[in-house]
C-alpha positions in Angstrom: 27.9 -4.4 -5.4 27.1 -2.0 -7.9 28.1 1.5 -7.5 26.6 3.9 -10.3 25.9 7.3 -10.4 21.9 7.9 -10.1 21.2 11.5 -11.0 18.0 13.4 -11.8 17.7 15.1 -15.1 15.2 17.5 -16.8 13.0 16.0 -19.3 13.7 16.7 -22.9 13.2 20.2 -24.2 10.2 19.3 -26.2 8.6 18.1 -23.0 6.4 20.7 -21.4 5.3 20.8 -17.8 1.6 19.9 -17.3 -0.3 23.0 -16.6 -2.8 22.6 -13.9 -5.9 24.9 -14.7 -9.1 25.0 -13.2 -11.3 22.6 -15.4 -14.3 23.5 -17.0 -15.0 20.0 -18.3 -15.3 18.0 -15.0 -16.0 14.5 -16.0 -19.2 12.6 -14.6 -18.1 9.6 -12.5 -20.6 7.0 -11.8 -20.2 5.6 -8.2 -19.6 1.8 -8.1 -17.6 -0.1 -10.4 -18.3 -1.7 -13.5 -18.3 -5.6 -13.7 -15.9 -7.0 -16.2 -17.2 -10.5 -15.9 -20.8 -11.3 -16.1 -23.2 -8.6 -15.8 -24.9 -7.6 -12.6 -28.7 -6.6 -12.4 -29.1 -2.7 -13.4 -28.9 -0.7 -10.1 -29.1 2.9 -9.9 -25.9 4.7 -9.7 -25.0 8.1 -7.9 -23.3 10.3 -10.5 -20.6 12.6 -9.2 -18.3 15.2 -11.2 -14.5 14.5 -11.3 -11.6 16.6 -12.7 -8.9 14.3 -14.3 -6.4 16.9 -13.1 -7.2 16.0 -9.4 -7.5 12.2 -10.1 -3.9 12.3 -12.1 -1.8 14.9 -11.2 -0.4 15.6 -7.5 2.7 17.8 -8.2 1.5 20.0 -11.1 4.9 21.8 -11.5 6.9 18.7 -11.5 4.4 16.5 -13.8 4.4 16.2 -17.6 2.9 14.0 -19.9 5.0 11.7 -22.5 3.5 9.5 -25.2 5.1 5.9 -25.3 7.0 4.5 -28.3 7.8 0.6 -28.2 6.7 -2.5 -26.5 9.0 -3.1 -23.5 6.3 -2.7 -20.8 3.3 -4.5 -22.4 3.0 -6.9 -19.4 2.9 -3.9 -17.1 -0.3 -2.5 -19.4 1.9 0.1 -21.1 1.6 0.0 -24.9 3.1 1.9 -27.8 1.2 5.0 -28.2 -0.3 5.4 -24.6 0.5 8.5 -22.6 2.4 8.4 -19.3 1.8 10.7 -16.6 5.5 11.3 -15.2 6.1 12.9 -11.8 9.6 14.3 -11.1 8.9 15.1 -7.6 9.0 11.6 -6.6 12.2 9.4 -5.7 12.0 6.0 -7.2 11.5 3.0 -5.2 12.0 -0.7 -5.9 9.6 -1.6 -8.7 8.4 1.8 -9.4 8.1 2.5 -13.3 10.4 5.2 -14.4 11.4 7.3 -17.4 15.3 7.4 -17.4 18.2 8.3 -19.6 20.8 6.1 -20.6 23.7 6.8 -22.9 21.6 9.6 -24.4 18.6 7.4 -24.8 15.2 7.7 -23.1 13.5 4.7 -21.9 10.6 3.7 -19.7 11.2 0.5 -17.4 10.6 -0.8 -13.7 13.2 0.6 -11.4 15.2 -2.4 -9.5 16.9 -1.7 -6.4 17.8 -4.5 -4.3 20.9 -5.8 -2.2 23.0 -2.7 -3.4 22.0 -3.6 -7.0 20.3 -1.2 -9.4 19.0 -2.3 -12.8 16.2 -1.2 -15.2 13.6 -4.3 -15.8 11.4 -4.5 -19.0 7.7 -5.9 -18.7 8.2 -8.0 -21.7 10.2 -11.2 -21.8 11.7 -10.5 -25.3 13.5 -7.5 -23.8 16.7 -7.6 -22.0 17.1 -6.0 -18.5 19.5 -3.1 -18.3 22.4 -3.6 -15.9 25.1 -1.1 -15.3 28.6 -1.2 -15.4 31.0 0.2 -12.5 30.9 4.3 -12.9 28.1 4.2 -15.3 25.3 6.8 -14.9 21.6 6.2 -14.7 19.8 9.5 -15.0 16.3 9.4 -13.8 13.7 11.7 -15.3 10.7 10.8 -13.2 8.4 8.1 -11.8 5.3 7.2 -13.9 2.2 7.6 -11.8 -0.6 6.8 -14.4 -0.9 5.7 -17.9 -3.5 7.1 -20.2 -4.9 4.7 -23.2 -7.0 5.6 -26.2 -9.2 3.0 -27.4 -10.7 5.2 -30.2 -9.1 8.1 -31.9 -10.9 11.6 -31.4 -10.4 15.0 -33.3 -8.0 16.3 -30.7 -4.6 14.9 -30.2 -1.9 15.5 -27.7 0.9 15.6 -30.2 
């Protein structure tokens, strides 16, 4: 049985909480889904406006954005340069994606908790899972609730 200390930590000093402000830039969302296979006959789609704050943020004060560096979560669809939406108000459960701190280094991995065992698992077979020794600390920074991808650079940047 693995008895490790799991605690919550604050994000690094350069991470700022996400500020929820009323958006004047609500985006149009087309009702229905776009096929990713064969095209369907053209239909008239209703258009509704959505604010990305409403779609991505549930606990504004406890949420921050963090850019990914590395390739250990590619099979989860998380790639180098993606932006994670991290919620500190959620308690991680088995198979959540979490941001954690181990020995002074931050990482993003699947949270594994079964049969009294806790470990962090990558979503890339070329990376090892992280297991903990008796008395070692695992500090959770937050649960990843969304991943934002960019396919084309714009003039504005989050960095």
